[in-house]
N, CA, C and O atoms as CSV, one atom per row, in Angstrom:
chain,resi,resn,atom,element,x,y,z
A,1,MET,N,N,0.840,-1.176,0.000
A,1,MET,CA,C,0.000,0.000,0.000
A,1,MET,C,C,0.891,1.248,0.000
A,1,MET,O,O,1.865,1.327,0.749
A,2,GLU,N,N,0.555,2.183,-0.819
A,2,GLU,CA,C,1.319,3.424,-0.923
A,2,GLU,C,C,0.746,4.475,0.026
A,2,GLU,O,O,-0.471,4.561,0.192
A,3,PRO,N,N,1.617,5.278,0.651
A,3,PRO,CA,C,1.152,6.290,1.613
A,3,PRO,C,C,0.126,7.278,1.050
A,3,PRO,O,O,-0.760,7.726,1.779
A,4,ARG,N,N,0.231,7.616,-0.213
A,4,ARG,CA,C,-0.714,8.585,-0.786
A,4,ARG,C,C,-2.147,8.070,-0.771
A,4,ARG,O,O,-3.095,8.856,-0.782
A,5,LEU,N,N,-2.304,6.750,-0.745
A,5,LEU,CA,C,-3.643,6.159,-0.707
A,5,LEU,C,C,-4.377,6.508,0.580
A,5,LEU,O,O,-5.604,6.603,0.591
A,6,LEU,N,N,-3.628,6.701,1.666
A,6,LEU,CA,C,-4.255,7.108,2.925
A,6,LEU,C,C,-4.989,8.433,2.724
A,6,LEU,O,O,-6.132,8.590,3.152
A,7,ASN,N,N,-4.326,9.374,2.074
A,7,ASN,CA,C,-4.919,10.682,1.813
A,7,ASN,C,C,-6.117,10.561,0.867
A,7,ASN,O,O,-7.111,11.268,1.031
A,8,TYR,N,N,-6.023,9.673,-0.114
A,8,TYR,CA,C,-7.131,9.465,-1.044
A,8,TYR,C,C,-8.381,9.001,-0.296
A,8,TYR,O,O,-9.475,9.519,-0.514
A,9,VAL,N,N,-8.204,8.017,0.589
A,9,VAL,CA,C,-9.341,7.458,1.328
A,9,VAL,C,C,-9.937,8.501,2.272
A,9,VAL,O,O,-11.158,8.627,2.362
A,10,ILE,N,N,-9.091,9.243,2.972
A,10,ILE,CA,C,-9.567,10.281,3.896
A,10,ILE,C,C,-10.342,11.354,3.126
A,10,ILE,O,O,-11.422,11.768,3.547
A,11,THR,N,N,-9.792,11.794,2.010
A,11,THR,CA,C,-10.449,12.838,1.209
A,11,THR,C,C,-11.775,12.340,0.649
A,11,THR,O,O,-12.766,13.070,0.669
A,12,LEU,N,N,-11.808,11.117,0.153
A,12,LEU,CA,C,-13.054,10.554,-0.383
A,12,LEU,C,C,-14.118,10.476,0.705
A,12,LEU,O,O,-15.288,10.768,0.459
A,13,SER,N,N,-13.714,10.087,1.889
A,13,SER,CA,C,-14.660,10.012,3.005
A,13,SER,C,C,-15.223,11.391,3.346
A,13,SER,O,O,-16.416,11.527,3.619
A,14,ASN,N,N,-14.373,12.401,3.329
A,14,ASN,CA,C,-14.810,13.768,3.646
A,14,ASN,C,C,-15.704,14.364,2.563
A,14,ASN,O,O,-16.678,15.053,2.866
A,15,GLU,N,N,-15.374,14.101,1.314
A,15,GLU,CA,C,-16.102,14.707,0.190
A,15,GLU,C,C,-17.378,13.941,-0.187
A,15,GLU,O,O,-18.300,14.515,-0.766
A,16,LYS,N,N,-17.428,12.638,0.145
A,16,LYS,CA,C,-18.593,11.794,-0.135
A,16,LYS,C,C,-18.940,11.688,-1.624
A,16,LYS,O,O,-20.080,11.407,-1.996
A,17,SER,N,N,-17.932,11.920,-2.457
A,17,SER,CA,C,-18.133,11.862,-3.903
A,17,SER,C,C,-16.770,11.657,-4.573
A,17,SER,O,O,-15.801,12.343,-4.248
A,18,PHE,N,N,-16.706,10.710,-5.507
A,18,PHE,CA,C,-15.457,10.487,-6.226
A,18,PHE,C,C,-15.075,11.716,-7.042
A,18,PHE,O,O,-13.900,12.076,-7.114
A,19,THR,N,N,-16.057,12.356,-7.651
A,19,THR,CA,C,-15.793,13.531,-8.483
A,19,THR,C,C,-15.208,14.674,-7.648
A,19,THR,O,O,-14.198,15.268,-8.024
A,20,LYS,N,N,-15.848,14.978,-6.514
A,20,LYS,CA,C,-15.370,16.065,-5.651
A,20,LYS,C,C,-14.008,15.743,-5.050
A,20,LYS,O,O,-13.136,16.610,-4.979
A,21,ALA,N,N,-13.823,14.492,-4.617
A,21,ALA,CA,C,-12.552,14.091,-4.031
A,21,ALA,C,C,-11.432,14.161,-5.066
A,21,ALA,O,O,-10.335,14.634,-4.772
A,22,ALA,N,N,-11.713,13.690,-6.270
A,22,ALA,CA,C,-10.708,13.718,-7.339
A,22,ALA,C,C,-10.305,15.154,-7.657
A,22,ALA,O,O,-9.127,15.451,-7.856
A,23,LYS,N,N,-11.287,16.031,-7.701
A,23,LYS,CA,C,-10.994,17.444,-7.972
A,23,LYS,C,C,-10.106,18.030,-6.872
A,23,LYS,O,O,-9.147,18.745,-7.161
A,24,LYS,N,N,-10.426,17.729,-5.622
A,24,LYS,CA,C,-9.653,18.234,-4.495
A,24,LYS,C,C,-8.231,17.673,-4.495
A,24,LYS,O,O,-7.285,18.352,-4.095
A,25,LEU,N,N,-8.091,16.422,-4.949
A,25,LEU,CA,C,-6.785,15.759,-4.980
A,25,LEU,C,C,-6.015,16.035,-6.278
A,25,LEU,O,O,-4.884,15.578,-6.442
A,26,HIS,N,N,-6.629,16.778,-7.188
A,26,HIS,CA,C,-6.037,17.091,-8.495
A,26,HIS,C,C,-5.754,15.815,-9.294
A,26,HIS,O,O,-4.683,15.639,-9.875
A,27,LEU,N,N,-6.755,14.937,-9.299
A,27,LEU,CA,C,-6.690,13.686,-10.051
A,27,LEU,C,C,-7.882,13.592,-10.982
A,27,LEU,O,O,-8.882,14.287,-10.803
A,28,ALA,N,N,-7.769,12.735,-11.968
A,28,ALA,CA,C,-8.934,12.411,-12.793
A,28,ALA,C,C,-9.810,11.459,-11.980
A,28,ALA,O,O,-9.294,10.599,-11.266
A,29,GLN,N,N,-11.123,11.606,-12.082
A,29,GLN,CA,C,-12.046,10.776,-11.313
A,29,GLN,C,C,-11.837,9.281,-11.585
A,29,GLN,O,O,-11.843,8.498,-10.635
A,30,PRO,N,N,-11.654,8.851,-12.837
A,30,PRO,CA,C,-11.432,7.422,-13.074
A,30,PRO,C,C,-10.151,6.906,-12.389
A,30,PRO,O,O,-10.098,5.761,-11.941
A,31,SER,N,N,-9.139,7.753,-12.315
A,31,SER,CA,C,-7.890,7.366,-11.659
A,31,SER,C,C,-8.107,7.133,-10.161
A,31,SER,O,O,-7.614,6.155,-9.600
A,32,LEU,N,N,-8.845,8.038,-9.525
A,32,LEU,CA,C,-9.138,7.886,-8.096
A,32,LEU,C,C,-9.973,6.629,-7.864
A,32,LEU,O,O,-9.695,5.857,-6.947
A,33,SER,N,N,-10.976,6.428,-8.678
A,33,SER,CA,C,-11.838,5.261,-8.564
A,33,SER,C,C,-11.018,3.974,-8.707
A,33,SER,O,O,-11.215,3.014,-7.961
A,34,TYR,N,N,-10.106,3.970,-9.668
A,34,TYR,CA,C,-9.242,2.807,-9.892
A,34,TYR,C,C,-8.348,2.553,-8.671
A,34,TYR,O,O,-8.201,1.411,-8.237
A,35,GLN,N,N,-7.759,3.602,-8.126
A,35,GLN,CA,C,-6.860,3.455,-6.972
A,35,GLN,C,C,-7.600,2.908,-5.750
A,35,GLN,O,O,-7.078,2.052,-5.037
A,36,ILE,N,N,-8.808,3.400,-5.513
A,36,ILE,CA,C,-9.606,2.918,-4.374
A,36,ILE,C,C,-10.004,1.461,-4.597
A,36,ILE,O,O,-9.922,0.650,-3.674
A,37,SER,N,N,-10.428,1.126,-5.798
A,37,SER,CA,C,-10.801,-0.264,-6.119
A,37,SER,C,C,-9.604,-1.199,-5.963
A,37,SER,O,O,-9.730,-2.305,-5.438
A,38,LYS,N,N,-8.453,-0.745,-6.422
A,38,LYS,CA,C,-7.222,-1.534,-6.306
A,38,LYS,C,C,-6.871,-1.767,-4.830
A,38,LYS,O,O,-6.470,-2.868,-4.452
A,39,LEU,N,N,-7.024,-0.733,-4.001
A,39,LEU,CA,C,-6.768,-0.854,-2.567
A,39,LEU,C,C,-7.743,-1.835,-1.926
A,39,LEU,O,O,-7.351,-2.667,-1.109
A,40,GLU,N,N,-9.010,-1.731,-2.301
A,40,GLU,CA,C,-10.026,-2.639,-1.759
A,40,GLU,C,C,-9.713,-4.097,-2.124
A,40,GLU,O,O,-9.901,-4.996,-1.305
A,41,LYS,N,N,-9.239,-4.323,-3.342
A,41,LYS,CA,C,-8.857,-5.682,-3.747
A,41,LYS,C,C,-7.663,-6.165,-2.933
A,41,LYS,O,O,-7.614,-7.323,-2.517
A,42,GLU,N,N,-6.695,-5.268,-2.707
A,42,GLU,CA,C,-5.514,-5.617,-1.911
A,42,GLU,C,C,-5.910,-5.991,-0.486
A,42,GLU,O,O,-5.358,-6.929,0.090
A,43,LEU,N,N,-6.859,-5.265,0.078
A,43,LEU,CA,C,-7.302,-5.509,1.453
A,43,LEU,C,C,-8.326,-6.641,1.549
A,43,LEU,O,O,-8.544,-7.200,2.624
A,44,GLY,N,N,-8.946,-6.971,0.430
A,44,GLY,CA,C,-9.925,-8.051,0.420
A,44,GLY,C,C,-11.280,-7.663,0.978
A,44,GLY,O,O,-12.060,-8.527,1.379
A,45,THR,N,N,-11.568,-6.359,1.008
A,45,THR,CA,C,-12.861,-5.899,1.514
A,45,THR,C,C,-13.195,-4.536,0.917
A,45,THR,O,O,-12.312,-3.792,0.490
A,46,GLN,N,N,-14.456,-4.235,0.898
A,46,GLN,CA,C,-14.926,-2.956,0.383
A,46,GLN,C,C,-14.805,-1.895,1.477
A,46,GLN,O,O,-15.213,-2.122,2.616
A,47,LEU,N,N,-14.252,-0.756,1.133
A,47,LEU,CA,C,-14.092,0.342,2.087
A,47,LEU,C,C,-15.232,1.349,1.999
A,47,LEU,O,O,-15.510,2.057,2.966
A,48,PHE,N,N,-15.886,1.417,0.859
A,48,PHE,CA,C,-16.946,2.402,0.648
A,48,PHE,C,C,-18.179,1.774,0.023
A,48,PHE,O,O,-18.083,0.897,-0.836
A,49,HIS,N,N,-19.357,2.245,0.477
A,49,HIS,CA,C,-20.619,1.958,-0.207
A,49,HIS,C,C,-20.737,3.014,-1.295
A,49,HIS,O,O,-20.503,4.198,-1.055
A,50,ARG,N,N,-21.096,2.579,-2.478
A,50,ARG,CA,C,-21.229,3.506,-3.601
A,50,ARG,C,C,-22.704,3.569,-3.999
A,50,ARG,O,O,-23.187,2.736,-4.766
A,51,GLU,N,N,-23.391,4.542,-3.480
A,51,GLU,CA,C,-24.798,4.738,-3.822
A,51,GLU,C,C,-24.922,6.160,-4.351
A,51,GLU,O,O,-24.048,6.601,-5.097
A,52,ASN,N,N,-25.974,6.898,-3.993
A,52,ASN,CA,C,-26.070,8.309,-4.393
A,52,ASN,C,C,-24.903,9.090,-3.812
A,52,ASN,O,O,-24.328,9.968,-4.455
A,53,GLU,N,N,-24.577,8.744,-2.585
A,53,GLU,CA,C,-23.438,9.326,-1.897
A,53,GLU,C,C,-22.458,8.205,-1.588
A,53,GLU,O,O,-22.859,7.056,-1.401
A,54,VAL,N,N,-21.190,8.535,-1.537
A,54,VAL,CA,C,-20.174,7.561,-1.167
A,54,VAL,C,C,-19.965,7.682,0.342
A,54,VAL,O,O,-19.719,8.773,0.856
A,55,PHE,N,N,-20.066,6.550,1.049
A,55,PHE,CA,C,-19.827,6.591,2.487
A,55,PHE,C,C,-19.122,5.305,2.916
A,55,PHE,O,O,-19.306,4.255,2.301
A,56,PRO,N,N,-18.312,5.394,3.979
A,56,PRO,CA,C,-17.483,4.250,4.372
A,56,PRO,C,C,-18.281,3.093,4.973
A,56,PRO,O,O,-19.277,3.287,5.670
A,57,THR,N,N,-17.811,1.898,4.678
A,57,THR,CA,C,-18.319,0.697,5.336
A,57,THR,C,C,-17.690,0.659,6.730
A,57,THR,O,O,-16.914,1.546,7.087
A,58,TYR,N,N,-18.019,-0.357,7.508
A,58,TYR,CA,C,-17.389,-0.486,8.828
A,58,TYR,C,C,-15.871,-0.621,8.656
A,58,TYR,O,O,-15.105,0.024,9.371
A,59,ALA,N,N,-15.440,-1.460,7.708
A,59,ALA,CA,C,-13.999,-1.613,7.446
A,59,ALA,C,C,-13.397,-0.281,7.014
A,59,ALA,O,O,-12.267,0.043,7.381
A,60,GLY,N,N,-14.156,0.493,6.231
A,60,GLY,CA,C,-13.686,1.807,5.793
A,60,GLY,C,C,-13.494,2.756,6.956
A,60,GLY,O,O,-12.520,3.508,6.994
A,61,LYS,N,N,-14.426,2.727,7.917
A,61,LYS,CA,C,-14.298,3.585,9.102
A,61,LYS,C,C,-13.057,3.234,9.912
A,61,LYS,O,O,-12.353,4.118,10.399
A,62,VAL,N,N,-12.793,1.929,10.053
A,62,VAL,CA,C,-11.596,1.492,10.778
A,62,VAL,C,C,-10.346,1.940,10.020
A,62,VAL,O,O,-9.396,2.444,10.620
A,63,PHE,N,N,-10.353,1.754,8.701
A,63,PHE,CA,C,-9.213,2.162,7.867
A,63,PHE,C,C,-8.966,3.662,8.009
A,63,PHE,O,O,-7.830,4.091,8.206
A,64,ILE,N,N,-10.023,4.453,7.908
A,64,ILE,CA,C,-9.909,5.915,7.983
A,64,ILE,C,C,-9.355,6.348,9.335
A,64,ILE,O,O,-8.506,7.237,9.408
A,65,SER,N,N,-9.832,5.725,10.393
A,65,SER,CA,C,-9.348,6.056,11.736
A,65,SER,C,C,-7.833,5.844,11.841
A,65,SER,O,O,-7.111,6.697,12.358
A,66,HIS,N,N,-7.369,4.706,11.347
A,66,HIS,CA,C,-5.932,4.424,11.375
A,66,HIS,C,C,-5.165,5.332,10.415
A,66,HIS,O,O,-4.056,5.769,10.723
A,67,ALA,N,N,-5.749,5.611,9.267
A,67,ALA,CA,C,-5.093,6.468,8.272
A,67,ALA,C,C,-4.859,7.864,8.837
A,67,ALA,O,O,-3.805,8.458,8.608
A,68,ILE,N,N,-5.821,8.384,9.565
A,68,ILE,CA,C,-5.678,9.709,10.180
A,68,ILE,C,C,-4.557,9.697,11.212
A,68,ILE,O,O,-3.761,10.634,11.278
A,69,GLN,N,N,-4.493,8.629,12.026
A,69,GLN,CA,C,-3.428,8.515,13.027
A,69,GLN,C,C,-2.052,8.432,12.365
A,69,GLN,O,O,-1.101,9.075,12.811
A,70,ILE,N,N,-1.954,7.642,11.304
A,70,ILE,CA,C,-0.683,7.494,10.591
A,70,ILE,C,C,-0.261,8.817,9.977
A,70,ILE,O,O,0.910,9.192,10.034
A,71,LYS,N,N,-1.215,9.520,9.394
A,71,LYS,CA,C,-0.923,10.816,8.776
A,71,LYS,C,C,-0.446,11.818,9.834
A,71,LYS,O,O,0.500,12.567,9.590
A,72,ASP,N,N,-1.090,11.836,11.004
A,72,ASP,CA,C,-0.674,12.722,12.096
A,72,ASP,C,C,0.714,12.356,12.610
A,72,ASP,O,O,1.535,13.237,12.868
A,73,GLN,N,N,0.979,11.054,12.757
A,73,GLN,CA,C,2.291,10.618,13.221
A,73,GLN,C,C,3.376,10.997,12.221
A,73,GLN,O,O,4.478,11.380,12.613
A,74,TYR,N,N,3.069,10.892,10.941
A,74,TYR,CA,C,4.029,11.281,9.912
A,74,TYR,C,C,4.350,12.777,10.014
A,74,TYR,O,O,5.510,13.173,9.898
A,75,GLN,N,N,3.326,13.602,10.229
A,75,GLN,CA,C,3.554,15.042,10.365
A,75,GLN,C,C,4.412,15.359,11.588
A,75,GLN,O,O,5.284,16.226,11.530
A,76,GLN,N,N,4.164,14.653,12.701
A,76,GLN,CA,C,4.965,14.840,13.906
A,76,GLN,C,C,6.416,14.430,13.656
A,76,GLN,O,O,7.347,15.124,14.065
A,77,LEU,N,N,6.594,13.299,12.983
A,77,LEU,CA,C,7.937,12.828,12.651
A,77,LEU,C,C,8.657,13.833,11.761
A,77,LEU,O,O,9.817,14.167,12.003
A,78,LYS,N,N,7.977,14.306,10.749
A,78,LYS,CA,C,8.567,15.273,9.818
A,78,LYS,C,C,8.971,16.545,10.553
A,78,LYS,O,O,10.059,17.072,10.322
A,79,SER,N,N,8.111,17.042,11.433
A,79,SER,CA,C,8.397,18.246,12.211
A,79,SER,C,C,9.616,18.047,13.109
A,79,SER,O,O,10.469,18.928,13.212
A,80,GLU,N,N,9.692,16.893,13.752
A,80,GLU,CA,C,10.818,16.613,14.648
A,80,GLU,C,C,12.128,16.508,13.863
A,80,GLU,O,O,13.158,17.008,14.315
A,81,ILE,N,N,12.097,15.873,12.712
A,81,ILE,CA,C,13.300,15.745,11.883
A,81,ILE,C,C,13.750,17.110,11.378
A,81,ILE,O,O,14.949,17.380,11.320
A,82,ILE,N,N,12.816,17.967,11.016
A,82,ILE,CA,C,13.164,19.326,10.583
A,82,ILE,C,C,13.822,20.082,11.728
A,82,ILE,O,O,14.814,20.782,11.522
A,83,ASP,N,N,13.274,19.947,12.944
A,83,ASP,CA,C,13.880,20.591,14.114
A,83,ASP,C,C,15.314,20.111,14.328
A,83,ASP,O,O,16.194,20.908,14.654
A,84,ILE,N,N,15.548,18.828,14.148
A,84,ILE,CA,C,16.905,18.285,14.305
A,84,ILE,C,C,17.816,18.826,13.209
A,84,ILE,O,O,18.945,19.235,13.482
A,85,ALA,N,N,17.332,18.829,11.978
A,85,ALA,CA,C,18.132,19.316,10.847
A,85,ALA,C,C,18.471,20.794,10.996
A,85,ALA,O,O,19.544,21.229,10.578
A,86,GLU,N,N,17.565,21.567,11.588
A,86,GLU,CA,C,17.798,23.000,11.786
A,86,GLU,C,C,18.474,23.293,13.127
A,86,GLU,O,O,18.598,24.450,13.531
A,87,MET,N,N,18.907,22.240,13.804
A,87,MET,CA,C,19.626,22.324,15.076
A,87,MET,C,C,18.827,23.023,16.176
A,87,MET,O,O,19.397,23.700,17.032
A,88,LYS,N,N,17.529,22.859,16.147
A,88,LYS,CA,C,16.667,23.377,17.203
A,88,LYS,C,C,16.504,22.334,18.301
A,88,LYS,O,O,16.014,22.628,19.392
A,89,LYS,N,N,16.925,21.115,17.992
A,89,LYS,CA,C,16.723,19.995,18.897
A,89,LYS,C,C,17.845,18.995,18.654
A,89,LYS,O,O,18.363,18.898,17.541
A,90,GLY,N,N,18.214,18.270,19.666
A,90,GLY,CA,C,19.229,17.244,19.486
A,90,GLY,C,C,20.147,17.169,20.677
A,90,GLY,O,O,19.823,17.639,21.767
A,91,SER,N,N,21.279,16.582,20.458
A,91,SER,CA,C,22.255,16.470,21.543
A,91,SER,C,C,23.635,16.862,21.025
A,91,SER,O,O,23.916,16.801,19.828
A,92,LEU,N,N,24.472,17.261,21.954
A,92,LEU,CA,C,25.837,17.686,21.645
A,92,LEU,C,C,26.765,16.857,22.513
A,92,LEU,O,O,26.594,16.776,23.729
A,93,VAL,N,N,27.728,16.258,21.886
A,93,VAL,CA,C,28.713,15.461,22.610
A,93,VAL,C,C,30.051,16.173,22.475
A,93,VAL,O,O,30.502,16.476,21.371
A,94,ILE,N,N,30.681,16.435,23.627
A,94,ILE,CA,C,31.979,17.111,23.643
A,94,ILE,C,C,33.002,16.147,24.228
A,94,ILE,O,O,32.791,15.572,25.296
A,95,GLY,N,N,34.081,15.984,23.539
A,95,GLY,CA,C,35.144,15.115,24.025
A,95,GLY,C,C,36.423,15.908,24.230
A,95,GLY,O,O,36.711,16.849,23.491
A,96,SER,N,N,37.171,15.525,25.222
A,96,SER,CA,C,38.450,16.198,25.460
A,96,SER,C,C,39.333,15.308,26.317
A,96,SER,O,O,38.892,14.281,26.833
A,97,LEU,N,N,40.567,15.713,26.458
A,97,LEU,CA,C,41.469,15.034,27.382
A,97,LEU,C,C,41.007,15.350,28.792
A,97,LEU,O,O,40.497,16.440,29.054
A,98,SER,N,N,41.180,14.420,29.681
A,98,SER,CA,C,40.700,14.638,31.048
A,98,SER,C,C,41.414,15.801,31.727
A,98,SER,O,O,40.810,16.505,32.535
A,99,SER,N,N,42.682,16.012,31.413
A,99,SER,CA,C,43.422,17.101,32.070
A,99,SER,C,C,42.929,18.477,31.640
A,99,SER,O,O,42.758,19.360,32.481
A,100,THR,N,N,42.699,18.673,30.347
A,100,THR,CA,C,42.219,19.980,29.878
A,100,THR,C,C,40.710,20.103,30.014
A,100,THR,O,O,40.195,21.192,30.270
A,101,GLY,N,N,40.004,19.007,29.846
A,101,GLY,CA,C,38.544,19.023,29.919
A,101,GLY,C,C,38.035,19.429,31.281
A,101,GLY,O,O,37.041,20.147,31.384
A,102,ALA,N,N,38.695,18.984,32.317
A,102,ALA,CA,C,38.247,19.310,33.670
A,102,ALA,C,C,38.428,20.786,33.978
A,102,ALA,O,O,37.740,21.323,34.846
A,103,TYR,N,N,39.331,21.445,33.288
A,103,TYR,CA,C,39.611,22.850,33.568
A,103,TYR,C,C,38.931,23.790,32.560
A,103,TYR,O,O,38.288,24.760,32.962
A,104,LEU,N,N,39.066,23.517,31.273
A,104,LEU,CA,C,38.591,24.440,30.234
A,104,LEU,C,C,37.095,24.353,29.936
A,104,LEU,O,O,36.433,25.381,29.795
A,105,ILE,N,N,36.567,23.158,29.842
A,105,ILE,CA,C,35.169,22.997,29.413
A,105,ILE,C,C,34.183,23.635,30.395
A,105,ILE,O,O,33.298,24.363,29.946
A,106,PRO,N,N,34.283,23.405,31.708
A,106,PRO,CA,C,33.313,24.050,32.606
A,106,PRO,C,C,33.336,25.570,32.526
A,106,PRO,O,O,32.281,26.202,32.580
A,107,LYS,N,N,34.510,26.165,32.398
A,107,LYS,CA,C,34.609,27.630,32.282
A,107,LYS,C,C,33.984,28.115,30.982
A,107,LYS,O,O,33.261,29.111,30.971
A,108,THR,N,N,34.258,27.423,29.901
A,108,THR,CA,C,33.721,27.813,28.587
A,108,THR,C,C,32.208,27.712,28.572
A,108,THR,O,O,31.523,28.595,28.056
A,109,ILE,N,N,31.699,26.649,29.130
A,109,ILE,CA,C,30.240,26.462,29.154
A,109,ILE,C,C,29.576,27.531,30.009
A,109,ILE,O,O,28.568,28.104,29.596
A,110,SER,N,N,30.096,27.804,31.147
A,110,SER,CA,C,29.473,28.808,32.020
A,110,SER,C,C,29.591,30.208,31.420
A,110,SER,O,O,28.693,31.027,31.615
A,111,GLN,N,N,30.653,30.500,30.710
A,111,GLN,CA,C,30.818,31.818,30.082
A,111,GLN,C,C,29.811,32.039,28.962
A,111,GLN,O,O,29.375,33.166,28.730
A,112,ASN,N,N,29.450,30.991,28.283
A,112,ASN,CA,C,28.522,31.099,27.153
A,112,ASN,C,C,27.081,30.806,27.528
A,112,ASN,O,O,26.213,30.762,26.656
A,113,HIS,N,N,26.813,30.606,28.799
A,113,HIS,CA,C,25.456,30.353,29.300
A,113,HIS,C,C,24.789,29.165,28.622
A,113,HIS,O,O,23.601,29.200,28.302
A,114,ILE,N,N,25.554,28.139,28.415
A,114,ILE,CA,C,25.016,26.911,27.838
A,114,ILE,C,C,24.720,25.967,28.984
A,114,ILE,O,O,25.541,25.799,29.886
A,115,PHE,N,N,23.560,25.357,28.950
A,115,PHE,CA,C,23.175,24.426,29.997
A,115,PHE,C,C,23.268,23.008,29.483
A,115,PHE,O,O,22.867,22.708,28.358
A,116,MET,N,N,23.793,22.157,30.305
A,116,MET,CA,C,23.962,20.739,29.925
A,116,MET,C,C,23.147,19.866,30.852
A,116,MET,O,O,22.947,20.177,32.027
A,117,LYS,N,N,22.677,18.751,30.281
A,117,LYS,CA,C,22.053,17.719,31.094
A,117,LYS,C,C,23.150,16.752,31.473
A,117,LYS,O,O,23.873,16.271,30.601
A,118,LEU,N,N,23.288,16.463,32.723
A,118,LEU,CA,C,24.310,15.508,33.159
A,118,LEU,C,C,23.705,14.168,33.404
A,118,LEU,O,O,24.411,13.231,33.778
């Protein structure tokens, strides 16, 4: 299963129409319909009832619930990785000889107002 399919299913559930969901996702309606059908075949169950309105089956509701959690976790992960890459978060390891480290490092740290977790 591809991650983008999670967004397809969530959007289809919100829009209640393949046409509206496809437009919102910037896809052709037949392409979205094909992707959802392909996913349903992969899972071995129908995720949506297709009547006048499209609405999730019980399996679809369970899928959507998990898809939303996965999408939120991905956003949290992405945010945390960006913070690390921008050096807003992380750890710093300082190594030195014991003779100079015991004398120079504490003075340098206190002069620069850097706080360390011991």
